[in-house]
C-alpha positions as CSV (number, residue, x, y, z in Angstrom):
1,M,49.4,33.7,56.2
2,A,51.5,35.2,58.7
3,R,50.6,38.7,57.6
4,L,47.2,37.7,58.4
5,Y,47.8,36.4,61.8
6,R,49.9,39.3,62.4
7,R,46.9,41.5,61.5
8,G,44.4,39.6,63.7
9,I,46.5,39.7,66.8
10,S,46.6,43.8,66.2
11,L,43.1,43.9,66.0
12,V,42.4,41.9,69.1
13,F,45.0,43.9,71.1
14,L,43.2,47.1,69.9
15,I,39.9,46.2,71.2
16,Y,41.4,45.2,74.2
17,I,42.8,48.6,74.7
18,L,39.3,50.4,73.6
19,V,37.8,48.3,76.4
20,G,40.2,49.1,79.1
21,I,40.2,53.0,78.3
22,Y,36.1,52.5,78.4
23,V,36.3,50.9,81.8
24,A,38.7,53.3,83.2
25,W,36.8,56.1,82.1
26,V,33.5,54.8,83.3
27,H,35.0,54.0,86.9
28,D,36.8,57.8,87.0
29,Y,40.4,56.5,86.3
30,I,40.7,58.8,83.4
31,T,39.0,62.3,83.5
32,P,38.7,65.2,81.5
33,A,41.4,66.9,83.8
34,L,43.8,63.8,83.2
35,L,43.1,64.2,79.4
36,R,43.9,67.9,79.5
37,D,47.1,67.1,81.3
38,V,48.3,64.6,79.2
39,A,47.4,66.7,76.3
40,E,49.8,69.8,77.8
41,A,52.7,67.2,78.4
42,L,52.5,66.2,75.0
43,L,52.6,69.6,73.7
44,A,55.3,70.5,76.0
45,V,57.4,67.3,74.8
46,F,57.0,68.1,71.1
47,L,57.1,71.7,71.0
48,W,60.0,71.9,73.8
49,F,61.4,75.0,71.7
50,L,58.5,76.8,72.1
51,V,58.4,76.4,75.8
52,L,62.2,77.6,75.9
53,L,61.2,80.7,74.0
54,G,58.4,81.5,76.9
55,V,55.4,80.0,75.1
56,D,52.5,79.2,77.7
57,L,51.2,75.7,76.5
58,H,48.5,75.3,79.2
59,L,45.2,74.3,77.7
60,G,41.6,76.1,79.5
61,G,43.6,79.0,80.8
62,D,44.1,77.7,84.6
């Protein structure tokens, strides 16, 4: 029974986060440029060894 309760809380939290993302997108707090910057940062964090080897991980050719 505790497992079902925990799963319900997780679903509510997921819906809460998804609604928050939608509202932030509609009100221009999240933009395509921000998403690109976050993606570049995540690539640099997870592929740091390529950055050290001189690989350019910038997206979009800026």
